[in-house]
N, C-alpha and C positions, 0 to 999 in steps of 0.2 A: 424081052424075057420077063416072065411073070414071077414074082416073088411073093409067097404067102407069108403074111405077117402073123405072129402069134396073137391069140386072142386072150383077153383077161378071163380068169376063172376064179374060183373060190380061194385058191392058194397063191396066185401070182397076178400082179398088176404090171403091165408093160407100158412104160412111158413112150411118148412119141419120139423122144431123143434116142432111146435105145433102138427103136425100130428103124430110125434113119441110119444109125451107125451100123446096124446089122446089114442093111442094104449096101452101105458104102464099103464095108470091110468084107462082105461076102460071108457072113456068119449066119448059121441056121439056129432055130430054136433048140434043136437037139444038141448042137455044139455048145450053146450057152449053158444049158442045163447040165451037160457033162462036165463043164468047167466047174460049176458050182458044186456038183455032187462029189467030185474027186479032184480037188485042186492040188497042184504041186506046192503052192505057197499061199498064205493068207496075210494080208496087211490091213491096217485100219485105213478106211477111205478118207478123202479130204473133206467131204461133207459130214455134218453131224450124224452120229449113229449109223455110219455106213461101213461096209466091209468090201475090200477089193480082193478078189481071188484070181490066181493065175494058173494056167496050164501051158506047158511047153508043147509046141507043135513039132512033130517029129520029121523035120526036113534035114537032110545031111548037109547040103551046100549052103542053105540060108536058114539058120535057126531063127525062130520067132516065138513070141509068147502071146497068148490070148488072155486078155484081162477082162473081168466083169466086175462092175460095182453095183451093189444092191443094198437095200435097207429092209430090215425086218419090222413089221408092224406091231408085233406082240411084245417085244422086249428090247432092252438095250443090248448092243452086241459087243462081244469081246472077240477080237480078231484071232486070238490064239486058240480059244477053246470052242468057238462057234462051229457047229456042224448043222447045215441046213437040210431039213427034210421037207420036201414040197407038200407032203401030206399033213404036216403038223402046224406049220406056221404060214402066215400071210406075209408075203414079201413083195417089195416094189423093185423091179429091175430098173436101174438108173442109166447105166452106160456100159458099152463094150467097145473094145478096140484091140487091134493087133499091134504089137511092138516088135519091130525088126531087131533082132539081136537077143542077148541074154542079160538080164539085170542081176545085180548082187542082192542077196537077202539082207533086209534091214535098210537098204538104200531107199530114198524117196521113190514113190511110185511114178513110173514114167507116163504121165498123162499128156496127151496132145494138147496144144495150145487152144484149139477151137473148143474142146471139151471144157477146159479150165474157164474160158470166157463165159460159156453158157452156164456153168455151175455157179460162178461168182456173181453173175447177174448182169 
């Protein structure tokens, strides 16, 4: 099966890591952009100056959340008040993943172990 990866443009830089995770979790570019444009929750990311946003997937029997971590090139981010517009800011898409279940607001972000290992080095 062929999967079209997103291409870098003037507003968005896609890392190899997020492209691999999109393929692994079956996420499209439109899905990732939708999570960023209208998230259900925002948290500070674990890497410096990053934001992690979450959108709940609407499944009755198996609830899950889709998380995306990104970094803005133009300014330092505040997870509570940051609203990303793809036309105004350059941002780097870092990672994306599906979390099976529902997390509590304010709790640590549920990041899979393989992603933590890659980010920490």
